N, C-alpha and C positions, 0 to 999 in steps of 0.2 A: 648889523645882524647877529653876530654872536652876541653882543649884549643885549638884544631885545631877546633873544631864547634864554640867556642867564636870567632875566627877570622873569618870565613865565615860569619856569622852574623854581624861582625863589618864592613867587605866590603860590605855586602848589605846595612846596613846603611848608610854606606858612597855614595852609589850611591844615594838612595832616597834624600839624603841630598843636592846633588847637583843642582845647578840651571840650570834651562830650558834654553838650548845654541838656541832655536829658537829666529829669528829677528822677530821684533812688528814693522810690516808697519804703521804708523801713520794713524789715520784716515781721517786728512785733503788731505795725497798726495791718500790715494785711492777715496774720492772724486773728487779731481783733473783730474785722468786717468779717471774716471767715465766720466766726462764733457767732458773730451778731446775726447773719444770716439765717445759720443753723438755728439760732433761738427764734427766729421770728417763723420758723415754718413749724417749728414744734410747739410754739405758741400756737398758731394757726389750728395744726391737727387737735390739738388740747380742746380749744374752743369747738372746733366743727363738731369732734365727740360730744362734746358737753350738750351741745346744740340738737345733735339726734336724741339723745337720752332724756332730754327734756321737751322736746317735741311733743306736741299731744298725740292722743292713739288715731293712727287713719281710720277714717270712714270706710267702711264695707258697702257696697251697692252693689244689690243682688238684681239682676237683669231678669226681666221677664219674657224674655222673647224666645219662643217656642214653648213655653209652659202655661199651665192651666192655672186656674186661680187657687187651687188646693195645692197646688204643687211649687207654686210660687209662695205663698204664707208657709208651707213647710221647710222650705229652704232660708225662707228670711228668718224664721223661728232659731232655725238650728245656727245662722250667722250671727243675730243678735247675742248669742250666748257665749258667742267667743272674744275670748281677750288678744286684742293685738296691739303690737306697738307701734312706732311711728311709720310713717309713710315709705320710708327707704329701709328699713330693720326690719318691717312685719314679713314673717316665714309664709313666703304663697306657698310653698309644698305642704306645709303644714294644712294650709285652708283646702286644698286640693285634695288630700288625703281624706279630710272630714267629709266633703262633697261627695266623693265616692263612695263614702261609707253609707250612703244613703241607697237603700234597696232599689228606688225606683230610678236613678239616676244612671246614665248610661256614658256620657263623655262630661269633661268639665274643664274650664279655662279660668285661670286666676290671672289678672296682669293689674298693672298699676299704670291709673289715668290721673292725671295733672288736674284734671276739674271733679271728678266724681270720686277720688281714691282708689281704694281697692276695688275691682271689679270682679266679680263671680257670674260668668255663664254656664249654666249647666242643660245639657240634654235628655230628656228623660227615655228609658227603654220604651219601644213602640210593642205592646201586645199583641200577639197573634192568635192566642189561645188561652182556655183557661187550665188553671193545673190545680184540680181537686176545686175545693169552693173557697178557697181563702188565699188564693197566690193566681199570678198571672205566668205568662212565660211568653219570651219573645222568638222571633226567628232563628236565633241561633241557641235555643234552647236555654238561655239563663231565667231561672226562675226568681219573682221577684214579689214583694207583697207593693202594691200601690200607695200612692201618696191620698189616693181619694178610696174609700171601701166601696164606693158606689160604682167603681170601675168593676168591683167582683162579679164571676159569674155571669158573662154578657151573653145575651142568648145568639148573638151572631159569630159567637168563637164556637169550636170544637172544645171540649173538655179532655185533658189529659190527665193520667194517674197512674202513678208509680211512686219509686223512690224518688228523691230530688236527684240523688247523682245521676240517674239514669235520663233525667230530663233530656237531655239532647239527641241519645239513642231513642226516646219517644217519638221525640220532634223529629228525628229524621224520615222514622219509619211512618208518621203519619202523613208526610209530604210527599213518600214515595207513593204510598196506595194511593193517596189522593189523585195523582199523576196516571197510575195504573186503570182507577175506575172511573177515571173523567171521560171516556168515552161511553159509559153506562149512564152519564148523566146522575152520577150519586158522589157524595163526597162523605170523610168520617165525621160524625159527630160526636162519638166517642172513642176514645182508644185508652186501654187498660192494659199497663206490664205487670202480671203479677209476679212474688218473689222466685217462683219455680219458673220463671222466663216463659211462662204463657203468654200469649196476646188475645185480648178480647175486643174486637172492633165493630160497634154499631155504626151503621151508615144512615143518613138523613131519611133514606126511605123505609126505616124500620129492619133493614136486611143486618142481621148479625154474624159475626163470622168467629170462629174461634181457633187458633193454631197454635203450635209450639214451636219450640226455637230451633227445630231441626228442619233445615233445608226452607225456612220459612220466607224468604222472597221468591222463589219459584213455585212454593204452592199457592200464594196470593196472585203473582202474577198468571198461575194456569188459571185459577179460580175467574179470573177477569175476563180471560179469553173464554172459557167454556159459558159464562153469564150471557158473553154478546155474541155467540154462536149457537151450541148445542141447545143451550138452555134459555135462548133468548124470548122463546114464545112462553115458556113459563116463569120467567123471572118473577113477575109479580107474586106469585103463589109460595115463593120462599119464604120461611121465616128464619131460618139459620142454617148456618153450612160448618159443619167440624171438619177442619183438615189435619187432626192429631192423628193420621195414618201413615204407613210409610206406602202402601199401595191403593190409595183410593182415598173416599171421603164419605160420610154421610149427609143427608138433606134431611131438613125438618120442615113437612110443607105446612100452609096455613090450616088455621082449624077448619075450615069450610071441606077441606079435602084429607081427611086425616089417614094419610098414608105416609111411607117412609121409602126410602130407594137407596140404594148403596153402591156406588161406583167403584 
């Protein structure tokens, strides 16, 4: 029994004395492979960069969705004049800025598409009124020149006049007046804000109202209530109303009744 234990112990001691059979890779070979891998990566990057530089210019596709024929042609003409680089290196923000620089453009989307190239999608401003005779204005008071000159001075629109910087104020005033006078069945046809901040309003029934910039809203609201109540029976006889008074107003009557009242 003791002999058997000794033999097992000798075998185990022989295993511990056996030399390690793992292959030792020289350090120089490791460094060589590391340098080789790094070199390949650098080469791939250089070749990739060269391929991007040498790639043909990306095609610009202008979407006609939501645009009229004139608007589409206008945007296409601008995009045709742009110099773009390859599909991956083209500056999309620059194209977006150029498109938003068009007065009639409201929103712009510029994206990359594998099949079509660089896609430019634009939404036009929606005019709600004329601004003078050469411009339009949208609901937010943005004044712009339309892509098609035939869109100017549309009869279905009211006409706003004044300084361009005051366009949002004029638009807001027109919308408010239309709300107040809607129960009377009339709406604003022309509204002017003079440099002295005097309002001249003409309604589609021919009624003209002039009011200063002092308590303007209260005066216009009070007049709408008077026209709907005390002056209801004679409303069609009124040509104009001057509200530029602290304690009243004047009425100019129709020429068939050449008289004037002061309230």
